[in-house]
PyMOL commands that place a pseudoatom at each C-alpha (Angstrom):
pseudoatom trace, name=CA, resn=MET, resi=1, chain=A, elem=C, hetatm=0, pos=[-5.759, -49.200, 22.782]
pseudoatom trace, name=CA, resn=ASP, resi=2, chain=A, elem=C, hetatm=0, pos=[-2.299, -47.140, 21.676]
pseudoatom trace, name=CA, resn=LEU, resi=3, chain=A, elem=C, hetatm=0, pos=[-0.863, -45.365, 18.900]
pseudoatom trace, name=CA, resn=SER, resi=4, chain=A, elem=C, hetatm=0, pos=[0.150, -47.881, 16.661]
pseudoatom trace, name=CA, resn=ASN, resi=5, chain=A, elem=C, hetatm=0, pos=[-3.108, -48.933, 16.162]
pseudoatom trace, name=CA, resn=LEU, resi=6, chain=A, elem=C, hetatm=0, pos=[-5.347, -45.806, 15.602]
pseudoatom trace, name=CA, resn=LYS, resi=7, chain=A, elem=C, hetatm=0, pos=[-7.230, -45.072, 12.464]
pseudoatom trace, name=CA, resn=PRO, resi=8, chain=A, elem=C, hetatm=0, pos=[-9.770, -42.531, 11.296]
pseudoatom trace, name=CA, resn=ALA, resi=9, chain=A, elem=C, hetatm=0, pos=[-13.745, -43.192, 11.282]
pseudoatom trace, name=CA, resn=LYS, resi=10, chain=A, elem=C, hetatm=0, pos=[-15.224, -45.517, 8.703]
pseudoatom trace, name=CA, resn=GLY, resi=11, chain=A, elem=C, hetatm=0, pos=[-16.032, -43.320, 5.961]
pseudoatom trace, name=CA, resn=ALA, resi=12, chain=A, elem=C, hetatm=0, pos=[-14.231, -40.078, 6.902]
pseudoatom trace, name=CA, resn=VAL, resi=13, chain=A, elem=C, hetatm=0, pos=[-11.350, -40.523, 4.522]
pseudoatom trace, name=CA, resn=LYS, resi=14, chain=A, elem=C, hetatm=0, pos=[-12.056, -40.504, 1.040]
pseudoatom trace, name=CA, resn=SER, resi=15, chain=A, elem=C, hetatm=0, pos=[-9.663, -42.150, -1.353]
pseudoatom trace, name=CA, resn=ARG, resi=16, chain=A, elem=C, hetatm=0, pos=[-8.004, -39.711, -4.119]
pseudoatom trace, name=CA, resn=LYS, resi=17, chain=A, elem=C, hetatm=0, pos=[-9.846, -39.849, -7.678]
pseudoatom trace, name=CA, resn=ARG, resi=18, chain=A, elem=C, hetatm=0, pos=[-6.972, -41.674, -9.784]
pseudoatom trace, name=CA, resn=ILE, resi=19, chain=A, elem=C, hetatm=0, pos=[-7.673, -40.337, -13.279]
pseudoatom trace, name=CA, resn=GLY, resi=20, chain=A, elem=C, hetatm=0, pos=[-6.442, -41.177, -16.391]
pseudoatom trace, name=CA, resn=ARG, resi=21, chain=A, elem=C, hetatm=0, pos=[-5.564, -44.795, -15.344]
pseudoatom trace, name=CA, resn=GLY, resi=22, chain=A, elem=C, hetatm=0, pos=[-8.126, -46.441, -17.994]
pseudoatom trace, name=CA, resn=GLN, resi=23, chain=A, elem=C, hetatm=0, pos=[-11.362, -47.297, -18.186]
pseudoatom trace, name=CA, resn=GLY, resi=24, chain=A, elem=C, hetatm=0, pos=[-11.581, -49.953, -15.574]
pseudoatom trace, name=CA, resn=SER, resi=25, chain=A, elem=C, hetatm=0, pos=[-11.357, -46.775, -13.045]
pseudoatom trace, name=CA, resn=GLY, resi=26, chain=A, elem=C, hetatm=0, pos=[-14.425, -44.922, -14.242]
pseudoatom trace, name=CA, resn=HIS, resi=27, chain=A, elem=C, hetatm=0, pos=[-12.337, -41.921, -15.033]
pseudoatom trace, name=CA, resn=GLY, resi=28, chain=A, elem=C, hetatm=0, pos=[-10.306, -43.173, -18.235]
pseudoatom trace, name=CA, resn=GLY, resi=29, chain=A, elem=C, hetatm=0, pos=[-10.959, -41.769, -21.283]
pseudoatom trace, name=CA, resn=SER, resi=30, chain=A, elem=C, hetatm=0, pos=[-10.897, -37.806, -21.016]
pseudoatom trace, name=CA, resn=ALA, resi=31, chain=A, elem=C, hetatm=0, pos=[-9.981, -37.976, -17.341]
pseudoatom trace, name=CA, resn=THR, resi=32, chain=A, elem=C, hetatm=0, pos=[-12.982, -35.788, -16.137]
pseudoatom trace, name=CA, resn=LYS, resi=33, chain=A, elem=C, hetatm=0, pos=[-11.182, -32.961, -18.187]
pseudoatom trace, name=CA, resn=GLY, resi=34, chain=A, elem=C, hetatm=0, pos=[-14.273, -32.690, -20.904]
pseudoatom trace, name=CA, resn=HIS, resi=35, chain=A, elem=C, hetatm=0, pos=[-13.756, -33.404, -24.536]
pseudoatom trace, name=CA, resn=LYS, resi=36, chain=A, elem=C, hetatm=0, pos=[-10.568, -31.966, -26.421]
pseudoatom trace, name=CA, resn=GLY, resi=37, chain=A, elem=C, hetatm=0, pos=[-9.528, -27.836, -26.060]
pseudoatom trace, name=CA, resn=ALA, resi=38, chain=A, elem=C, hetatm=0, pos=[-6.416, -26.137, -24.116]
pseudoatom trace, name=CA, resn=GLN, resi=39, chain=A, elem=C, hetatm=0, pos=[-8.373, -26.844, -20.711]
pseudoatom trace, name=CA, resn=SER, resi=40, chain=A, elem=C, hetatm=0, pos=[-7.924, -30.563, -21.057]
pseudoatom trace, name=CA, resn=ARG, resi=41, chain=A, elem=C, hetatm=0, pos=[-4.401, -30.731, -22.040]
pseudoatom trace, name=CA, resn=SER, resi=42, chain=A, elem=C, hetatm=0, pos=[-1.027, -30.036, -19.824]
pseudoatom trace, name=CA, resn=GLY, resi=43, chain=A, elem=C, hetatm=0, pos=[0.540, -26.893, -19.540]
pseudoatom trace, name=CA, resn=ASN, resi=44, chain=A, elem=C, hetatm=0, pos=[-2.236, -24.953, -19.840]
pseudoatom trace, name=CA, resn=LYS, resi=45, chain=A, elem=C, hetatm=0, pos=[-2.587, -21.427, -18.106]
pseudoatom trace, name=CA, resn=ARG, resi=46, chain=A, elem=C, hetatm=0, pos=[-4.832, -18.546, -19.178]
pseudoatom trace, name=CA, resn=LYS, resi=47, chain=A, elem=C, hetatm=0, pos=[-3.303, -14.913, -19.284]
pseudoatom trace, name=CA, resn=ILE, resi=48, chain=A, elem=C, hetatm=0, pos=[-4.624, -13.026, -16.182]
pseudoatom trace, name=CA, resn=GLY, resi=49, chain=A, elem=C, hetatm=0, pos=[-7.686, -11.334, -16.872]
pseudoatom trace, name=CA, resn=PHE, resi=50, chain=A, elem=C, hetatm=0, pos=[-8.813, -13.331, -19.941]
pseudoatom trace, name=CA, resn=GLU, resi=51, chain=A, elem=C, hetatm=0, pos=[-12.569, -13.937, -19.739]
pseudoatom trace, name=CA, resn=GLY, resi=52, chain=A, elem=C, hetatm=0, pos=[-12.827, -16.310, -22.699]
pseudoatom trace, name=CA, resn=GLY, resi=53, chain=A, elem=C, hetatm=0, pos=[-12.697, -13.902, -25.802]
pseudoatom trace, name=CA, resn=GLN, resi=54, chain=A, elem=C, hetatm=0, pos=[-15.190, -11.599, -24.501]
pseudoatom trace, name=CA, resn=MET, resi=55, chain=A, elem=C, hetatm=0, pos=[-13.963, -8.086, -24.423]
pseudoatom trace, name=CA, resn=PRO, resi=56, chain=A, elem=C, hetatm=0, pos=[-12.542, -7.972, -20.811]
pseudoatom trace, name=CA, resn=LEU, resi=57, chain=A, elem=C, hetatm=0, pos=[-13.471, -5.532, -18.176]
pseudoatom trace, name=CA, resn=GLN, resi=58, chain=A, elem=C, hetatm=0, pos=[-9.995, -3.542, -18.633]
pseudoatom trace, name=CA, resn=ARG, resi=59, chain=A, elem=C, hetatm=0, pos=[-10.438, -2.922, -22.454]
pseudoatom trace, name=CA, resn=ARG, resi=60, chain=A, elem=C, hetatm=0, pos=[-14.185, -2.255, -21.704]
pseudoatom trace, name=CA, resn=ILE, resi=61, chain=A, elem=C, hetatm=0, pos=[-13.796, 0.773, -19.542]
pseudoatom trace, name=CA, resn=PRO, resi=62, chain=A, elem=C, hetatm=0, pos=[-12.621, 4.017, -21.205]
pseudoatom trace, name=CA, resn=LYS, resi=63, chain=A, elem=C, hetatm=0, pos=[-8.943, 5.426, -20.045]
pseudoatom trace, name=CA, resn=ARG, resi=64, chain=A, elem=C, hetatm=0, pos=[-9.565, 8.685, -18.106]
pseudoatom trace, name=CA, resn=GLY, resi=65, chain=A, elem=C, hetatm=0, pos=[-7.258, 11.194, -16.784]
pseudoatom trace, name=CA, resn=PHE, resi=66, chain=A, elem=C, hetatm=0, pos=[-2.919, 11.036, -16.431]
pseudoatom trace, name=CA, resn=LYS, resi=67, chain=A, elem=C, hetatm=0, pos=[-0.608, 10.773, -13.649]
pseudoatom trace, name=CA, resn=ASN, resi=68, chain=A, elem=C, hetatm=0, pos=[1.988, 13.319, -13.457]
pseudoatom trace, name=CA, resn=PHE, resi=69, chain=A, elem=C, hetatm=0, pos=[5.435, 11.448, -12.713]
pseudoatom trace, name=CA, resn=MET, resi=70, chain=A, elem=C, hetatm=0, pos=[7.022, 15.060, -11.982]
pseudoatom trace, name=CA, resn=ARG, resi=71, chain=A, elem=C, hetatm=0, pos=[4.648, 15.435, -8.922]
pseudoatom trace, name=CA, resn=VAL, resi=72, chain=A, elem=C, hetatm=0, pos=[6.719, 16.177, -5.515]
pseudoatom trace, name=CA, resn=GLU, resi=73, chain=A, elem=C, hetatm=0, pos=[4.045, 14.480, -2.694]
pseudoatom trace, name=CA, resn=PHE, resi=74, chain=A, elem=C, hetatm=0, pos=[5.049, 16.596, 0.215]
pseudoatom trace, name=CA, resn=ARG, resi=75, chain=A, elem=C, hetatm=0, pos=[4.036, 15.820, 4.230]
pseudoatom trace, name=CA, resn=THR, resi=76, chain=A, elem=C, hetatm=0, pos=[2.288, 18.690, 5.738]
pseudoatom trace, name=CA, resn=ILE, resi=77, chain=A, elem=C, hetatm=0, pos=[2.775, 20.022, 9.186]
pseudoatom trace, name=CA, resn=ASN, resi=78, chain=A, elem=C, hetatm=0, pos=[0.502, 23.132, 10.524]
pseudoatom trace, name=CA, resn=LEU, resi=79, chain=A, elem=C, hetatm=0, pos=[1.517, 25.721, 12.869]
pseudoatom trace, name=CA, resn=SER, resi=80, chain=A, elem=C, hetatm=0, pos=[-1.095, 24.073, 15.355]
pseudoatom trace, name=CA, resn=GLU, resi=81, chain=A, elem=C, hetatm=0, pos=[1.845, 20.852, 15.054]
pseudoatom trace, name=CA, resn=LEU, resi=82, chain=A, elem=C, hetatm=0, pos=[4.657, 22.969, 15.660]
pseudoatom trace, name=CA, resn=GLN, resi=83, chain=A, elem=C, hetatm=0, pos=[3.439, 25.008, 18.461]
pseudoatom trace, name=CA, resn=HIS, resi=84, chain=A, elem=C, hetatm=0, pos=[1.866, 21.927, 20.098]
pseudoatom trace, name=CA, resn=TYR, resi=85, chain=A, elem=C, hetatm=0, pos=[5.582, 20.428, 20.181]
pseudoatom trace, name=CA, resn=ALA, resi=86, chain=A, elem=C, hetatm=0, pos=[7.038, 23.711, 20.967]
pseudoatom trace, name=CA, resn=ASP, resi=87, chain=A, elem=C, hetatm=0, pos=[5.159, 23.414, 24.529]
pseudoatom trace, name=CA, resn=LYS, resi=88, chain=A, elem=C, hetatm=0, pos=[5.277, 19.805, 25.416]
pseudoatom trace, name=CA, resn=GLU, resi=89, chain=A, elem=C, hetatm=0, pos=[8.920, 19.147, 24.169]
pseudoatom trace, name=CA, resn=SER, resi=90, chain=A, elem=C, hetatm=0, pos=[10.245, 22.622, 24.698]
pseudoatom trace, name=CA, resn=LEU, resi=91, chain=A, elem=C, hetatm=0, pos=[11.540, 22.635, 21.189]
pseudoatom trace, name=CA, resn=THR, resi=92, chain=A, elem=C, hetatm=0, pos=[12.557, 26.286, 19.600]
pseudoatom trace, name=CA, resn=ALA, resi=93, chain=A, elem=C, hetatm=0, pos=[14.200, 25.041, 16.122]
pseudoatom trace, name=CA, resn=PHE, resi=94, chain=A, elem=C, hetatm=0, pos=[12.348, 22.467, 13.856]
pseudoatom trace, name=CA, resn=ASP, resi=95, chain=A, elem=C, hetatm=0, pos=[14.501, 20.540, 11.233]
pseudoatom trace, name=CA, resn=PHE, resi=96, chain=A, elem=C, hetatm=0, pos=[14.627, 17.579, 9.382]
pseudoatom trace, name=CA, resn=GLU, resi=97, chain=A, elem=C, hetatm=0, pos=[15.627, 15.116, 12.224]
pseudoatom trace, name=CA, resn=THR, resi=98, chain=A, elem=C, hetatm=0, pos=[13.818, 16.951, 14.798]
pseudoatom trace, name=CA, resn=PHE, resi=99, chain=A, elem=C, hetatm=0, pos=[10.919, 16.126, 12.396]
pseudoatom trace, name=CA, resn=ARG, resi=100, chain=A, elem=C, hetatm=0, pos=[11.844, 12.447, 12.328]
pseudoatom trace, name=CA, resn=THR, resi=101, chain=A, elem=C, hetatm=0, pos=[12.587, 12.223, 15.975]
pseudoatom trace, name=CA, resn=LEU, resi=102, chain=A, elem=C, hetatm=0, pos=[9.177, 13.319, 16.521]
pseudoatom trace, name=CA, resn=LYS, resi=103, chain=A, elem=C, hetatm=0, pos=[8.161, 10.772, 14.364]
pseudoatom trace, name=CA, resn=LEU, resi=104, chain=A, elem=C, hetatm=0, pos=[5.943, 13.099, 12.091]
pseudoatom trace, name=CA, resn=ILE, resi=105, chain=A, elem=C, hetatm=0, pos=[7.804, 12.027, 8.879]
pseudoatom trace, name=CA, resn=LYS, resi=106, chain=A, elem=C, hetatm=0, pos=[9.679, 8.868, 7.506]
pseudoatom trace, name=CA, resn=LYS, resi=107, chain=A, elem=C, hetatm=0, pos=[13.428, 8.998, 5.915]
pseudoatom trace, name=CA, resn=SER, resi=108, chain=A, elem=C, hetatm=0, pos=[12.136, 9.726, 2.136]
pseudoatom trace, name=CA, resn=ASP, resi=109, chain=A, elem=C, hetatm=0, pos=[9.170, 12.539, 2.872]
pseudoatom trace, name=CA, resn=LYS, resi=110, chain=A, elem=C, hetatm=0, pos=[9.529, 16.196, 1.850]
pseudoatom trace, name=CA, resn=ILE, resi=111, chain=A, elem=C, hetatm=0, pos=[8.106, 18.545, 4.536]
pseudoatom trace, name=CA, resn=LYS, resi=112, chain=A, elem=C, hetatm=0, pos=[6.134, 21.636, 3.486]
pseudoatom trace, name=CA, resn=VAL, resi=113, chain=A, elem=C, hetatm=0, pos=[5.082, 23.826, 6.363]
pseudoatom trace, name=CA, resn=LEU, resi=114, chain=A, elem=C, hetatm=0, pos=[0.998, 25.507, 6.439]
pseudoatom trace, name=CA, resn=GLY, resi=115, chain=A, elem=C, hetatm=0, pos=[0.050, 28.548, 7.917]
pseudoatom trace, name=CA, resn=ASN, resi=116, chain=A, elem=C, hetatm=0, pos=[-3.409, 26.999, 9.921]
pseudoatom trace, name=CA, resn=GLY, resi=117, chain=A, elem=C, hetatm=0, pos=[-2.924, 27.468, 13.484]
pseudoatom trace, name=CA, resn=GLU, resi=118, chain=A, elem=C, hetatm=0, pos=[-1.408, 30.438, 15.776]
pseudoatom trace, name=CA, resn=LEU, resi=119, chain=A, elem=C, hetatm=0, pos=[2.157, 31.007, 16.867]
pseudoatom trace, name=CA, resn=THR, resi=120, chain=A, elem=C, hetatm=0, pos=[3.143, 32.099, 20.716]
pseudoatom trace, name=CA, resn=VAL, resi=121, chain=A, elem=C, hetatm=0, pos=[7.102, 31.741, 20.521]
pseudoatom trace, name=CA, resn=ALA, resi=122, chain=A, elem=C, hetatm=0, pos=[9.723, 32.114, 17.871]
pseudoatom trace, name=CA, resn=LEU, resi=123, chain=A, elem=C, hetatm=0, pos=[10.777, 29.225, 16.114]
pseudoatom trace, name=CA, resn=ASN, resi=124, chain=A, elem=C, hetatm=0, pos=[13.525, 28.404, 13.789]
pseudoatom trace, name=CA, resn=VAL, resi=125, chain=A, elem=C, hetatm=0, pos=[11.956, 26.187, 10.826]
pseudoatom trace, name=CA, resn=THR, resi=126, chain=A, elem=C, hetatm=0, pos=[14.052, 23.820, 8.446]
pseudoatom trace, name=CA, resn=ALA, resi=127, chain=A, elem=C, hetatm=0, pos=[11.603, 22.481, 5.413]
pseudoatom trace, name=CA, resn=HIS, resi=128, chain=A, elem=C, hetatm=0, pos=[11.463, 21.868, 1.770]
pseudoatom trace, name=CA, resn=ALA, resi=129, chain=A, elem=C, hetatm=0, pos=[8.735, 24.706, 1.633]
pseudoatom trace, name=CA, resn=PHE, resi=130, chain=A, elem=C, hetatm=0, pos=[6.450, 26.932, 3.197]
pseudoatom trace, name=CA, resn=SER, resi=131, chain=A, elem=C, hetatm=0, pos=[3.115, 28.299, 2.484]
pseudoatom trace, name=CA, resn=GLU, resi=132, chain=A, elem=C, hetatm=0, pos=[3.001, 32.109, 2.516]
pseudoatom trace, name=CA, resn=LYS, resi=133, chain=A, elem=C, hetatm=0, pos=[0.857, 32.426, 5.337]
pseudoatom trace, name=CA, resn=ALA, resi=134, chain=A, elem=C, hetatm=0, pos=[3.264, 29.994, 7.611]
pseudoatom trace, name=CA, resn=LYS, resi=135, chain=A, elem=C, hetatm=0, pos=[6.352, 31.666, 6.206]
pseudoatom trace, name=CA, resn=GLU, resi=136, chain=A, elem=C, hetatm=0, pos=[4.526, 35.262, 7.533]
pseudoatom trace, name=CA, resn=ALA, resi=137, chain=A, elem=C, hetatm=0, pos=[3.373, 33.886, 10.848]
pseudoatom trace, name=CA, resn=ILE, resi=138, chain=A, elem=C, hetatm=0, pos=[7.054, 32.492, 11.510]
pseudoatom trace, name=CA, resn=GLU, resi=139, chain=A, elem=C, hetatm=0, pos=[8.989, 36.033, 10.923]
pseudoatom trace, name=CA, resn=ALA, resi=140, chain=A, elem=C, hetatm=0, pos=[6.066, 38.101, 12.588]
pseudoatom trace, name=CA, resn=LYS, resi=141, chain=A, elem=C, hetatm=0, pos=[7.138, 35.995, 15.639]
pseudoatom trace, name=CA, resn=GLY, resi=142, chain=A, elem=C, hetatm=0, pos=[10.745, 36.409, 15.059]
pseudoatom trace, name=CA, resn=GLY, resi=143, chain=A, elem=C, hetatm=0, pos=[11.574, 33.034, 13.748]
pseudoatom trace, name=CA, resn=SER, resi=144, chain=A, elem=C, hetatm=0, pos=[13.529, 32.017, 10.466]
pseudoatom trace, name=CA, resn=THR, resi=145, chain=A, elem=C, hetatm=0, pos=[12.398, 29.880, 7.506]
pseudoatom trace, name=CA, resn=ASN, resi=146, chain=A, elem=C, hetatm=0, pos=[15.175, 28.019, 5.628]
pseudoatom trace, name=CA, resn=LEU, resi=147, chain=A, elem=C, hetatm=0, pos=[14.643, 25.802, 2.976]
pseudoatom trace, name=CA, resn=ILE, resi=148, chain=A, elem=C, hetatm=0, pos=[16.252, 22.537, 2.607]
for i in range(1, 148): cmd.bond("trace and resi %d" % i, "trace and resi %d" % (i + 1))
show_as sticks, trace
zoom trace
């Protein structure tokens, strides 16, 4: 036995259904596609979500709410995180590039500093927005807050 005379086991390979090749094939006439109608024709495609004429789910369910296209999404950073990185990396200034190098934000993110946590050192923080509590806490320790 060698590669030239290998063949699959008997009954393992089924021959392809040759439809629309006359009555003798056993699949003549309507070629296994039923009777007439769009689905029996070539080039037939249904629209996405089409449910055979029944009212589609997307139209049965009521519309609700709205999406504010003017909304600004912020990546929030708490004072506790700033304190953590100030201790760990011995940083005193946080700006956009610092946040990027620490992998806290992505290039397109906007930063908002929130007041959750305690500060023990004076920090100079530059961000897109600050909460009142965060601003007070940073300035109380002798740090500064700058808006981008």
